[in-house]
C-alpha positions in Angstrom: 89.6 79.2 155.1 86.5 77.2 153.9 86.7 74.1 151.8 84.6 76.2 149.0 87.2 79.5 148.9 90.3 76.6 149.0 88.8 75.1 145.6 88.0 78.3 144.4 91.7 79.3 144.6 93.2 76.2 143.3 91.0 76.5 140.5 92.1 79.9 139.8 95.6 79.0 139.9 95.4 75.8 137.6 93.4 78.0 134.9 96.1 80.8 135.3 98.9 78.7 134.9 97.1 76.6 132.3 97.0 79.6 130.6 100.1 80.9 130.8 102.1 77.9 129.7 100.2 77.7 126.5 101.4 81.2 125.7 104.2 81.8 123.2 104.5 77.7 122.9 104.4 76.9 119.1 103.1 73.7 117.8 102.7 72.4 114.2 99.0 73.5 112.2 99.5 72.0 109.3 101.3 68.3 108.1 105.1 69.2 106.8 106.0 69.5 103.2 102.6 70.6 102.1 103.9 73.9 101.1 107.2 74.6 99.3 110.7 76.1 100.6 109.1 79.8 99.0 106.3 79.4 101.7 105.2 83.0 102.8 102.5 85.6 102.8 99.8 84.4 105.5 96.7 86.5 105.9 93.8 85.3 107.4 89.7 86.2 105.8 87.2 87.1 108.2 86.6 83.4 108.7 89.7 82.4 110.0 91.0 80.6 107.1 94.8 81.2 106.2 96.2 82.3 102.7 99.4 81.7 101.8 101.6 81.1 98.7 103.4 77.8 97.5 101.2 75.4 98.2 102.8 72.1 97.0 104.5 74.0 93.9 105.3 77.8 93.2 102.9 80.1 92.0 100.1 79.0 93.8 97.9 80.4 96.7 96.8 77.7 99.5 94.0 78.0 101.9 94.3 76.3 105.5 91.4 76.1 107.6 91.5 77.2 111.6 92.1 73.5 112.4 95.2 73.0 109.8 93.4 71.4 106.8 95.2 72.6 103.6 93.9 72.8 100.1 94.9 74.3 96.5 92.8 77.8 96.5 94.0 78.9 92.9 97.1 78.7 90.6 98.7 81.9 89.6 99.0 82.3 85.7 101.8 83.8 83.6 104.6 84.6 85.4 102.9 86.0 88.7 104.6 84.7 91.9 103.0 85.7 95.1 104.8 86.7 98.2 103.1 89.0 100.8 99.5 88.9 100.7 97.0 91.2 102.8 93.0 91.8 102.4 91.4 95.1 102.6 88.0 95.6 104.9 85.8 94.5 101.7 87.4 91.1 101.6 89.6 92.0 98.7 93.1 90.1 98.6 96.2 92.0 97.5 99.2 89.8 96.2 102.5 90.9 95.9 104.0 89.5 92.8 107.9 90.0 93.3 108.4 88.2 89.6 106.1 90.1 87.5 106.8 93.5 89.7 102.8 93.8 90.3 100.8 94.0 93.0 97.7 91.6 92.5 94.1 92.5 93.3 92.1 88.7 94.0 88.4 88.8 94.2 88.1 85.2 96.7 84.6 85.1 95.8 85.2 84.5 91.6 89.1 84.0 92.1 89.3 86.7 89.4 92.9 88.1 89.1 94.1 91.3 88.0 97.0 93.7 88.0 96.1 96.3 90.8 99.5 98.3 90.3 102.5 97.9 88.0 105.8 99.8 88.1 108.7 99.3 85.8 110.7 100.6 88.7 109.6 98.2 91.1 112.6 95.7 91.8 110.7 93.0 94.0 107.6 93.8 95.6 108.1 91.6 98.9 105.5 92.5 101.7 102.4 94.4 102.2 100.9 96.6 104.8 97.2 98.3 104.7 96.1 101.6 106.3 92.7 101.7 108.0 91.5 103.9 104.8 92.7 100.9 102.2 95.7 102.4 101.5 99.0 99.8 100.5 102.3 100.0 101.2 104.8 98.2 99.6 108.4 96.7 101.0 110.5 96.5 97.6 114.0 95.3 98.3 117.0 94.5 95.6 118.4 91.7 97.0 121.4 91.8 95.0 122.2 95.5 95.5 121.3 95.1 99.1 119.1 98.2 99.0 115.3 98.9 99.3 112.4 101.2 98.6 109.2 101.7 99.8 106.0 102.3 97.8 102.4 103.5 98.4 99.6 102.1 96.2 96.3 104.3 96.3 93.0 102.5 96.0 92.8 103.2 92.2 96.2 101.4 91.8 98.6 104.4 91.2 101.8 103.6 93.0 104.0 106.3 94.5 107.5 105.7 95.9 107.4 107.4 98.9 110.9 106.0 100.4 114.4 105.5 98.8 118.0 104.5 99.7 117.3 102.2 102.2 118.7 98.6 103.2 116.9 95.4 102.0 113.3 96.5 103.0 111.2 93.3 103.9 108.3 93.2 106.8 106.2 96.1 106.7 103.0 97.3 109.1 100.9 100.1 109.9 100.1 101.1 113.8 96.7 100.7 114.7 96.3 104.6 114.6 97.4 104.7 110.9 99.9 107.3 111.9 103.0 105.2 111.8 104.6 103.0 109.3 107.3 100.2 110.3 109.6 98.5 107.7 112.3 96.3 108.7 115.5 95.7 106.6 116.3 92.2 106.4 120.4 92.3 105.9 121.1 95.4 107.9 118.9 93.8 110.7 116.9 97.6 111.6 113.2 98.1 112.2 112.4 101.9 111.1 109.3 104.2 111.9 108.2 106.6 109.8 105.1 109.4 110.2 102.6 109.2 107.4 101.3 112.6 106.9 97.6 113.5 106.0 99.0 113.5 102.6 99.8 110.1 102.5 104.1 111.0 102.4 106.0 110.0 104.8 108.3 111.7 107.4 110.1 111.6 110.3 112.2 108.2 109.4 113.4 107.0 112.9 115.3 104.0 114.0 113.2 102.0 116.3 115.6 99.1 116.6 119.1 97.7 115.4 120.2 94.3 115.9 123.6 93.2 116.3 123.2 89.8 115.8 123.8 87.9 112.5 120.2 86.9 112.1 118.1 88.4 109.5 114.2 90.1 109.4 111.5 88.9 107.3 107.6 89.4 107.8 106.3 91.7 110.6 102.6 92.3 111.7 101.2 94.5 114.5 98.9 93.6 117.5 96.1 96.0 118.8 98.0 97.8 121.3 100.9 98.3 118.3 103.3 95.8 119.2 105.4 94.5 116.6 105.9 90.7 115.9 108.9 90.0 113.6 110.3 86.4 112.4 114.1 86.0 112.4 114.9 84.4 109.8 118.0 82.2 110.7 117.5 82.0 114.2 113.9 80.5 114.4 112.5 82.7 116.7 109.6 85.6 116.5 110.5 88.6 118.7 107.3 90.7 120.2 108.6 94.3 119.9 106.9 97.2 121.7 106.6 100.3 119.9 109.1 102.1 121.8 111.7 99.2 120.6 112.0 97.2 123.4 111.9 93.6 123.3 109.3 91.9 125.4 109.4 88.4 124.4 111.2 85.9 122.1 109.2 83.0 121.0 110.8 79.6 119.5 109.0 78.3 116.2 109.9 75.1 115.6 112.2 76.2 112.5 115.4 78.1 111.8 113.5 80.0 108.9 110.4 81.7 109.6 109.4 83.7 107.0 106.1 85.7 107.6 103.4 85.8 110.2 99.7 86.9 110.6 97.0 87.0 113.5 93.9 84.8 113.6 91.5 82.3 115.5 88.4 82.9 117.2 89.5 85.6 119.1 92.3 87.1 117.0 95.0 85.7 120.0 96.5 83.1 117.5 100.0 83.8 115.6 100.4 81.8 112.2 103.7 81.5 111.2 105.3 79.9 107.6 108.2 78.2 108.7 110.4 76.9 105.4 112.4 74.4 107.0 109.3 71.9 106.9 106.9 73.7 104.7 104.4 74.0 107.1 102.7 76.7 109.5 103.1 76.7 113.2 101.0 78.9 115.5 101.2 79.8 119.1 98.9 81.8 121.5 99.2 85.6 122.6 97.7 87.5 124.9 96.5 90.4 122.9 94.7 89.8 119.3 96.4 91.2 116.1 95.4 94.5 114.4 94.1 92.6 111.3 91.8 90.4 113.0 90.0 93.6 115.2 89.3 95.3 111.5 87.4 91.9 110.5 85.3 92.3 113.8 84.7 95.7 113.2 82.9 94.8 109.8 81.1 92.0 111.1 79.1 94.4 113.7 
């Protein structure tokens, strides 16, 4: 073997090894305790900035740039208290307000806050998912009763209850093709899949995965292949679950209570996790971009 070929083989092995070593290895992105124990709801804008709730105090939304610099983005007025956050493809931010029983609509350019949806039958809107056409889906647990439901929020703000008689619905996500809605139940430790019908009703509820351990679920997001990344609150990990319900990986996230996560970074392969124990964001690299990141790229082109 020539010296040039040997060098090429060694270089390839080195690069491959380095890349493999960095996958699934969590590192702190922000300093500890910049956020309260209610840290939640991360979502990235088209420039890669991460937005999440409870910066320094409750009823706030913080903004963290891709290198970890955190600042206050806005204060939520009245009794609004945010949890899950999502962006639509027009760059509008939606926030689940679990205290005011609202879905908030925020224009990041003007910081104008409006009530996008309100329904007296909301329990505690927790997390949000968004379909390719901009339809929102909200998980809505009743923690005291150990039950939950799911709401569809149309683009005009009309809220329709589409699933009832569930456990403590929490993490929620839509598949890349827009045809499947996933929702997990924190206390019952189930991950369910529903078929989204053309009229946006749900049918065909099926159990994707049940976990027999004692650790609960929280946030859940999807990559472009349809794999689900789910935070295991109490276990300190994020699991990667295939669309068929097979566990593909489990990542330690440096704190026992990860609450939620999102995808971002220049290539969409960085996962940002809100970590309660230290009030911070941690991040790790994966080999497949996130679905929300991919949608931002389609807008840029």
